[in-house]
C-alpha positions as CSV (number, residue, x, y, z in Angstrom):
1,X,127.9,149.4,125.0
2,X,128.8,152.4,123.7
3,X,130.2,154.7,126.0
4,X,130.8,158.6,125.6
5,X,134.3,159.8,124.7
6,X,137.1,159.7,127.3
7,X,134.7,156.8,129.7
8,X,134.7,153.1,129.9
9,X,132.5,150.5,130.9
10,X,133.2,147.8,132.7
11,X,130.9,144.8,134.7
12,X,132.2,145.2,138.3
13,X,130.0,142.8,141.2
14,X,127.1,142.5,138.8
15,X,126.7,146.5,137.6
16,X,127.6,148.3,135.0
17,X,130.2,150.7,135.9
18,X,131.0,153.4,133.9
19,X,134.0,155.5,134.7
20,X,136.9,157.6,132.8
21,X,139.9,156.8,131.3
22,X,142.9,157.4,134.2
23,X,143.6,160.7,134.8
24,X,146.5,162.7,133.1
25,X,149.4,161.8,135.6
26,X,148.7,158.4,134.6
27,X,149.9,158.9,131.1
28,X,153.9,158.5,131.9
29,X,153.9,155.8,134.6
30,X,151.3,154.1,131.8
31,X,153.4,154.9,129.1
32,X,156.7,153.8,130.2
33,X,155.5,150.7,131.3
34,X,154.0,149.9,127.8
35,X,157.0,150.5,126.1
36,X,159.4,148.5,128.4
37,X,156.9,145.2,128.1
38,X,156.4,145.5,124.6
39,X,160.4,144.7,124.7
40,X,159.6,141.3,126.3
41,X,156.6,140.5,125.6
42,X,155.3,136.6,124.7
43,X,155.7,135.7,120.9
44,X,152.5,136.8,119.3
45,X,151.2,139.4,121.8
46,X,150.9,142.9,122.1
47,X,151.2,145.8,124.5
48,X,148.6,148.1,124.5
49,X,146.3,150.8,126.4
50,X,143.3,151.0,123.4
51,X,139.8,150.9,125.6
52,X,138.8,146.9,125.2
53,X,136.9,144.8,127.4
54,X,137.4,141.3,128.3
55,X,135.4,139.1,129.4
56,X,135.8,136.5,132.3
57,X,132.8,134.3,131.9
58,X,133.5,132.3,135.4
59,X,133.4,135.1,137.2
60,X,130.5,136.8,135.4
61,X,132.8,140.0,135.0
62,X,133.9,142.4,131.9
63,X,136.7,144.2,132.5
64,X,138.6,146.9,130.5
65,X,142.1,147.2,131.7
66,X,144.5,150.5,131.8
67,X,147.0,148.6,130.2
68,X,147.4,145.2,128.8
69,X,149.0,142.6,127.1
70,X,147.2,140.2,124.9
71,X,147.4,137.5,121.9
72,X,147.7,139.3,118.8
73,X,144.6,136.0,117.3
74,X,142.1,137.5,120.3
75,X,141.3,140.8,118.0
76,X,141.1,138.0,114.7
77,X,137.3,137.2,116.5
78,X,133.7,138.9,115.9
79,X,132.3,140.8,118.8
80,X,133.0,143.7,120.6
81,X,134.6,141.7,123.6
82,X,138.1,140.3,123.9
83,X,138.2,136.7,125.8
84,X,140.4,136.9,129.1
85,X,142.1,134.2,128.6
86,X,144.3,135.6,125.9
87,X,145.5,138.2,128.7
88,X,149.4,137.3,129.5
89,X,149.3,140.6,131.9
90,X,147.0,143.4,132.8
91,X,148.1,146.5,134.2
92,X,145.6,149.0,136.7
93,X,146.9,152.3,137.6
94,X,144.8,153.2,140.9
95,X,142.6,156.4,141.2
96,X,140.5,157.4,143.9
97,X,137.4,155.7,142.1
98,X,138.6,152.5,141.1
99,X,141.4,151.8,144.1
100,X,139.1,149.5,146.0
101,X,138.3,147.5,142.4
102,X,141.5,147.5,141.4
103,X,143.0,146.0,144.8
104,X,139.9,143.7,145.5
105,X,137.5,142.6,142.5
106,X,139.6,143.0,140.0
107,X,142.8,141.1,141.9
108,X,140.5,138.1,142.7
109,X,139.2,138.0,139.3
110,X,142.9,138.6,137.2
111,X,144.5,136.3,140.4
112,X,142.4,132.9,138.9
113,X,143.2,133.5,135.3
114,X,146.1,136.3,134.2
115,X,149.5,135.1,134.4
116,X,150.8,138.5,135.7
117,X,149.1,141.4,137.1
118,X,150.5,144.9,138.1
119,X,148.9,147.7,140.3
120,X,150.0,151.2,140.0
121,X,149.5,152.3,142.9
122,X,149.0,155.9,142.4
123,X,148.1,157.4,145.9
124,X,150.8,155.5,147.6
125,X,153.2,156.0,145.4
126,X,154.1,151.9,144.9
127,X,153.9,149.4,142.3
128,X,152.5,145.5,142.7
129,X,153.1,142.6,140.5
130,X,151.2,139.7,141.3
131,X,151.8,136.2,139.4
132,X,151.9,132.5,139.6
133,X,147.5,132.7,139.4
134,X,145.3,129.4,140.7
135,X,141.7,128.7,141.6
136,X,142.2,130.4,145.0
137,X,143.8,133.6,143.8
138,X,147.8,134.8,142.8
139,X,150.1,132.6,144.9
140,X,152.7,135.1,144.8
141,X,153.5,139.5,144.9
142,X,156.3,141.9,145.1
143,X,155.7,145.6,146.0
144,X,158.4,148.4,145.6
145,X,158.0,152.6,145.9
146,X,158.8,154.4,142.5
147,X,162.3,154.4,141.3
148,X,163.0,151.3,142.8
149,X,163.1,148.1,139.7
150,X,160.2,146.1,140.0
151,X,160.9,142.0,138.6
152,X,158.4,141.6,136.1
153,X,158.3,137.0,136.1
154,X,158.1,134.9,133.0
155,X,157.3,135.5,130.6
156,X,158.3,138.3,130.4
157,X,161.1,137.9,133.1
158,X,162.9,141.4,132.6
159,X,163.5,144.0,136.0
160,X,161.0,147.2,135.4
161,X,162.5,150.4,135.6
162,X,160.0,152.7,137.8
163,X,162.6,155.9,138.3
164,X,160.3,157.6,135.6
165,X,157.4,157.0,137.4
């Protein structure tokens, strides 16, 4: 689906949802997260914020994460949508309009497949890391306030500095 400049489309609860890219105040934390992740990505992966849709066929969903770490070779395929199984980390930055989906539906879908999910809650000034996916969702989570270090588990294995968030 072609969307207007500055907007992304996702499949949420069986509906196509068109929403704007993150607010300007998300730029700094998004950049800081991407830069720190890039130094620790698994071999053959990269961190980016480009507008790509990842498909999750088992959940009949497709999401365009605000930030992601994915296998490079997933983008060698034909088509417009990458396989969600290529993701090693997803980062979502909450807004008033996306907060519910980021904390509920996406948490459920990512929690069955994506090794690490980071929710940067811009309304609460907190960041939460989920890991250890299972058929029932993530088994582990840690939340810290902006300014505190957040441990990002393997396959990244480092302490994220959130001082600039």
